[in-house]
N, C-alpha and C positions, 0 to 999 in steps of 0.2 A: 440219596441216588439218584433218584427217576430224573431229578431236574437236571444234574449233572451229564446223564447219558444223554438227554434230548439237548441238551447244549452241544455235546462232543458228536452228536452221531452224522452232522452234519459233513465233520472233517475225518472223522477216526471209525472204524467197526467198533466192535463190539468189546474185543478184548484190549483194544489200547484204550477205549473209557473204561473200561474196569479198573487198568491200572493207574491211568490219572487218578479216579476215584479212590485208591487206595493209597496214593501217595500225599494228596489232600483233603480228603473226607468230603465235609459240604461245603467248601470256602471252596471249594478247587476251582468254580465258576469266577468268583473274584479273585482268584490268585493267574488262571489265565489274563482276562480284564488287563489285568495291574500290571501284567508283565507276559504274552504270550511268549515269549523268545525262552521262557524260564522251563517249556515245556521239552527244547533239543536239548537243553543243559542238563537237565535231571528227569527225563522219560527216556526210558531205555528204549530206541526205534524208533521215535521222532527227530527227526531232520528238520535242516533249518528252513529248506522250502514248506514242510508242512509247515511249521510254523509260524513263516513269513506270510502264508494264506492267511491263516488264523490273524493273524498279529491284522493286515489289510481289512478283515471283515470287520474288527471288533475297531479299528478307526485309526490305527497305527499311521502316523507319516513314513515318508521315506527316508526322512532325514533325522529320526529321532534316534537318539543317541542308546537308549538301548537297541537298537537293528543294529545300526552300524559295530556294534559291541560283538554283538552274536555275531554277525554277520564277519567277523573277523575272525574269530573262534571258529566258525565254519571253513574259511578257507585253508588254517593250519592244519585241521583235523583232515579236511579233504587233502589237501599237500601230502599228507602222511600216509594215507591209502591207497592213494595212485599211483604217488612220485616217489614214495621211499622218504620224503624230507621230514626230518623230524622239526627244522627252525625252519624262517625264510624272511633275506635280507630286510632290513626294516623300510627302504624304500620301495622294494617290490611289493610287500606283503600290502604297504599304503595303494599304491598302485592299481593294484587288481584288488582291492576292498574297493577303491571306489568305483571300476568299469564292471564288478559284478554286483553291486548294491546300487549303482548309476545312480552315487551324490557326488560331490564336489571332492575333490584328492586333498584340498585345504582341508575339510571333515573328516574325514579318512585318517588323514596323517597326525590330526588334534587328537581322533578319538583313541588312536594306536598309542600315542604320545602320555594320553591320561590312563591307558589299561596299565604302560611299564609304570608311571610314575607311581599306582594303586597298587603295583606287584600282582595285578590278575594277570600280566604276561611278564616273563623275563627276557633280558637283553645278555647278550657275550660278545665279544669281541672275536670278530674274525680275522684279524690281521690284513683284512683286503679289504678295506673301507667302511662301507655300512655295517653296523654289528646286524649280530643275528637276534629273531625275536622269535622265541618260542614260548609253547604254552606252558604252564607250572608243570602237568605231568610230563611232559615229554623231558624238559630239561630236569627234573626230578632222577626220570629215569635213566637219563646218561649219566648224571651229576653222580648218581649213586652207586651205578655201573663202575667207575672211573676213582669213586671211591675206593669200592671193597677190591676191585683188581689191586691197586696198589698195597691196599692191606694185605691180602693176601702175598700180595708179591715179599712184601718186607714184614712180617711175620713166620716168615719160611726158617724151616729147619734144614742146611743143607747135608745131605749126603757125602761120608768122606767120597775122594775121590779114588783109592785107592778100592774099598767097599765094593764102591760102581764097578771098577774093572773086574772085580771077583765074580761080582752078581750076573753083568753080562758075559762073564766066561763060563760060568756053571749053566747060562740058560742056551750057549753056544753048545758046549759037550752032550746037556741034555738031550737038545734036539738037533742034536748032527745037524748044525746050521753052522752060518760065516756070515754073520753080519756084512754089508758095504758101511763106510768110511761113517758118511750121512747117516746112516741108521744107529748108528753106533752111538754118535753125537746126543742125536736125537731120542736117544733111550738113557742116554747120560743129564742130558738137559731135563729133560721129564723128572726126571731122579734129583735133581740138586736144585729145579728153580719151584720159586711157590705157583708161580702162572706161566705154562710153558703153551707155545703155538706149534702144530705142524702143518704144513702144508704142502701141497704138488697133486702134478697131476693123476689120470689113471696108469695103474699098473707101476707106481713108482713105490711101494711097498709100505703105503703107510697100515694097510693091514697088520703085515710082520710086526713091525713098532706097539703097534696096540696088546698085538699077543704077548707079545715080550715082558711090558710092561704091567699087563695083570698079574703074571706068573712072577714077575722080581715083588712086586708090591705086596701079593697076596704072602709070599713066601718072607717079607718081613712083617708080615703078620696087618698089615693094613688093608682096612677095607675099602672096596672097588665097588662105584657106582657106575656104570653103562648109561650113556642115555643120546637121542637124539629127536628133533621139532618133530619129526613125522613116524607112523605109523609104520610105513613103512622103510622108509630109514635106521628105524630100529629095528626092523626083522633082519635088515639086511647085515646090520652090524652082530647080531644074535648067530646070524648062519655064518657070519666071517671067522667069530671069534668063539664061537661054542658055550658061548655065558649069555646068561640072560641078560638083555638091554631093554630099558624101557622109553618110553616118550617124553619129555622130560615134563609134561601136563599130568602122566601118570607116576612119574618121579616127586612130585610136589602134590600128588592126591587131589588133583582139581576137582570138586564140583560146582554144584550152582547158586548161589542166594535166590532169597524169595524173586528177586526182580529179575530172574532171569540172567545175572549177570556172573560169571564164572568166578572162582577164585579159588586160592590156594591153601590147602590146612596146612602144607610146609611151610612155613618164612622164619622171623628172626625171633617166633615164639613156641616155635617147634622146630628146630633145624635137623636137615639132614645127619643119620649118625656116621655117612662114609667119612674116610679121610682121605680118599681120592675120587672125582670128579673128573672123569673121562667123557668129555662131551665130541660128538661126529655130527659132520655136515653142519657147521656154523654158520656157513656163509648164507643159511637159511633161517636162522634167526633172527628176529627183529630184534629191539633195543628192550622192549617191556617185556618178551620174553627172560632178556638175558636177564635184565633188573629182579624179577620172580625168580629165578635159579639163584643167584647172589645171594638173594635174602637166605634163602633157606642153606647155603653153605657156611659151616662155623669155622670161626676164629682158626687159621693153624692148617686147614686141610688143602691139599693141595688140586689145583684145577689145570687139567688139558684139555686143551681145543685145536681141535683138526677139521681140517676142510679144505676144498680147494679154493684158494681167493680167486680165479679165470673164472670161474664159473658165473653166473647171475647172483645178483644181490636177495637179498630178501624180498619177499612181496609186500611185508611189512614194513613199519617204519625204521630208515636206519640203514646202517652200512657198515654191521659191529666188524666182522672177520679184518674190514680191509682198513678201518681206521687202529683196530688193535695191532694191527702190522704198522701201517704207517706211523705211527706214534713213536714207536722203536724205543716203547715202556720195556715190553715183554722178550723175553727171546724166543726167535720163531729160527726154527729150522725148513729149509725150502728142499722136499725131495726131488730130485731132477734127472736119477740116472732110472731108465724102464726096464721092470725085472719080469714083468706078469705077460708074456707077449711071445705068442710061437711064432716060427721062421717065417711062418705065410701069412700072419693074420696084419690086415692092413688099419683095425680100427683103433690101436692106439698109438701106431705109426702116425695115422693121419690125423686123430687128434692132438694131438703132439703139434704136427707140422700147422694143424689151424692154429696154435697157441704162437705158435712163432710169427705167424703171420705170414704162410708159405698154403698153397693152394694144397688140397688134400689129394692123391693118386688116387683114380679107381684101376681094379683086377682086371682080372680075363672072369670068366664065365667060374670058374673055379675059386674065385675070391672073397670074402667078406664084405667089400665095401666096390657099393656099383652107383655109379650115374646114366637114369633114364633119360633122356632131353624128354621137355617137354614143352610148350612153348605159348601157351594156352590154360589160363586157369581152368578152363571146363576140364583139357583135355589130362591134365594134371590129376585133378580129381576121378575122373573116369580111369585112367593109371592105376591108382593108389587102388582103386577098390576093384579093379582086376587083378594086379598084386594081391590082396586079401583074400578074395574071391576063388580064382582060377588057377594064376600064373603059380603062387608058392604052393598050393596043396597038391597041384598035379606035379610038382615037383618031390614033394618032401611027403606027404602023405597029408590025408584032409585034417589030422587032427594037430597040424602047423597052426591054422589061427588062433588057436590059444595063445602062442608064443610072440603071437605077434603085435605090434605097439604103435601108431600111428600118431607122433609127435610134431605138433604144426606148430612154427612160430604164432599164428593168430587165432582168434576166433570167428573172428569174419571173413568174409570174403567167400569163393568157392572154394578155395582151397584151406578154408578155415574150417576149426573143429566142430562149429556147429552145423556147418551145412558134410562135411565129411561123415559126421556121426547117424545124419539122416538118412547118406547114402548106403553106408556098410550097411547099416542099422535093415534097410530096404532088400539086398543083395543076399545077405547072410542068415537074415534074420525076419522074412516080409510075413505080410500079416497072416493067419492062417484061423479056421475053425476052430480047433485044436489048441492054437494056442491064445490062453484070456490076456488081453491089453486094458489098459486104460489110461486117458488122459487125463495127466496129473501137471500142474501148474506150466501147460500150454507143451508139456513134454510128452508124447505116447511113451510108457513103458510096457512092455509086451515078457513073458512068458520066454526066456532064453535070452534075453538082454543080457550083456556085458555093460555096470553100472560103476561108479565109484561114487565112492562116500566125501564131500566135499568138506564136512566140517568133523574136530572132531568131538564125540556122544560118548560118554562115559557109560552114560544109564541105559544106552540101548544092550539089551541082555543075548546072549549067544549061546548054543547050547553044539557042544563037538562030541560023539562019542560016549554021550552018558554025564558027558561033566559040561558043567554052568559056568558062565563067568560076563562082564559085562565091558561093554568101550571096542565101539568101532569108531577108524580115525579116519581122519584125512588122509586122502589118497590111497586108502581100503579100496582093492578094486572086487567086485564079485557078480554072480550070475541071478538072473531073478528064476528061483526053481519053481512056484506057484502064487497066485491069485486070488483072494478068495474075495468075493464081489458082496458078499451077508455081511464078514466080517469086516470090510474094507479093509485088508491087511494085504502086503506083497512078501515072501516067506524068497532068502535072498542067502544064496552058499557064498562066504567070505571065505574061499580058502578050505571048507569042513566045514568051518562057525557058521550053525543057522542061524538068522536073526529075522525075528516079524516085526517088521516094518507096518505101523497105521498108515492109510492113506495120507494123512494129514503131514506124515516125517519126511514123504518125498520131498520134500523141498530142499533137503541136505544130499541130495542124491542126482547126477548128471549121468548123460550114459558117456561108457571108457573106451568106446574103438576106437575115438581119435582123443588127443589130450593134448594140452598145449605146453608150450617145455617148462612156463614157470610151476604146470602142476608136476611134470615129469621130475620135478628134483629131487632128489636123494634115494632113488629109486633107479632097479637095474631090470634090461627087458630083451631078453635071447636074440628078438628079431625088430631093429627098428625101423620105419619108412619119414620119411622126412621130406614133405610137399613142399616145391618151393614156387609157391604160385606168389603174386601180387600182392602186396600188404603195406603198412605203415612203415615210413622210413626207419622210427625210430627204432625197429622190430630188425630192422638188420644192422647187428651188430657181431663181431667176431664173438664175444662172450656166449651169445645166444646159440650159436652152432655150435662152438663149441662144448655147451652143454647139452644139447641135445644129442648130438656123435659119443657122448661118453653116458650115455642112456643105455647105451644097444651092448651084449656081452658074444654075440655070437655072428651080429650081419646088421648091414647100415646097407638101406636104399633109400638115395636121394633123389626127387621127381621131381622135374622140373627144369629152369632155364640154371642153366650153368655160369650165368654170367651174375644172376642173384646171390648164387654162391658166393663168389669172389667178391663183389661186392662187400658182402658178411666179413669175409677175410680179412679184406683191407680195413674197414671200418673197425678201430683197435678205439674209438672214441667210448668214455664211458659216460651214459646219461649224467648230468650232477647231480649228486645228493646233497641238501644242506643239511648236513651233521654235527654237531656237538663231540661229540666221543672224542674224537683223535683228538681234537683242543683240549679239552677239560684234562687230559690226559699228560699231553704238553704242560700248561697251565700248571697241574700239580709238582712238573721236578724243577718251577723258579722258584 
């Protein structure tokens, strides 16, 4: 172990070195020297660049076959993480690999073709020229999801039409409600189909349909599971339906292996007992989470998928909701009649205008949708801070700040979340001798700060009103209540759940005064402030602005250049995602 640690210390910290020793034991140094690129494929937390550094140190040449192989896999993986692709066209993959690795294009193409021939990579004809190239893992996720959804649709036992009509009428009489035609169609389809998709914008009655389905399925003696991809989305689902909703990770009983890899206890060998799985915010689900969920769904169960197809796609790889709808394989109902709108409200009205490619209308001083014109990024940032600290508290009371969420298109720049978090923190929670603070992972955390959990952590224990539980999820927002320098711990209050973080666990936290549009998905906030500063062209899209606006319940304030907002409305081009789910579903029909 000493010799392994001595060799690794040049490249890795102690924790990673121990992982390497646990993996390969006394043979670790020989394994690394023989093929250093196994580091990035077999050791969690080591990327290609680090493995490449080790390879150079032990004498690997730039054009070695193992280096090019590892580089090609790295590019496929990186494009999944950054751009949402599950595959890349063969010629593009070879060209990008050659450029990144500084090798001849012919070598990159030859190695790529060799990996395809050996089954290390998998291809799928796109019908548009070059075949798509997948890693085995990405292909497996999309292929399994396609096959399982098709199977669930085939195994379905539809409910008789007359029975459906009677069930709907019974709910209408009991609830003293009259469903719109599209809502009746949606309820009917969910009852008669094995896989059903419900989509629509804000205020179009998706929740009304879900509540009806829960009631009807329960009356039929069918067990229903409500689930969503994030903690905040699951919480919203619970509040809207008055039924328990779980994150997909919790539904699948996720924990961690010895290698700290997430794993699900629910799967093909331990299926979910529920007869109906209703999934909300499907646009946020990546293909790997979809695969994990479907592996746990028993044959014969119904799956109801709900989401807004006009919102941003998932942060992770895949384009699940759009691919499922585009395939035409499953019955889909789109709700388009607006119900949840007060006569004076412009939020839902403008969300639908934006979605249609029309510019939002701004109201008078008594309205709920405002545009404050600012043309310099510094002025945008200053106005956002002023709204949080002075203008809104002066008009609505000091406690209004807890109801405000700043949502920016970008992390970077003066009007990006990183700078805004620093400015707002300095204004609303400045340094004080009475407020302990600590610089952790290049961020100053201070008692009184609003912070956000950035990944699902099922082991974090909390206490609320004498009850104990575990699990804090990606997107959960809390307030730092206390800090203990001796025990190196931070106490955070997440809506009444008190959690103690070790200082070393704060890499899971970020400040939450401002967050990106992507991070806000699945959540709603009373007041949303949207900075419109200078940001990357790829962020100027209609669905990004639409997603930001639809996070607000009571008020939207856009701060910045109105021309930027218009550019976003005008740009209905969606960033191309290379995925296989739609292709595989269509292929299954042939």
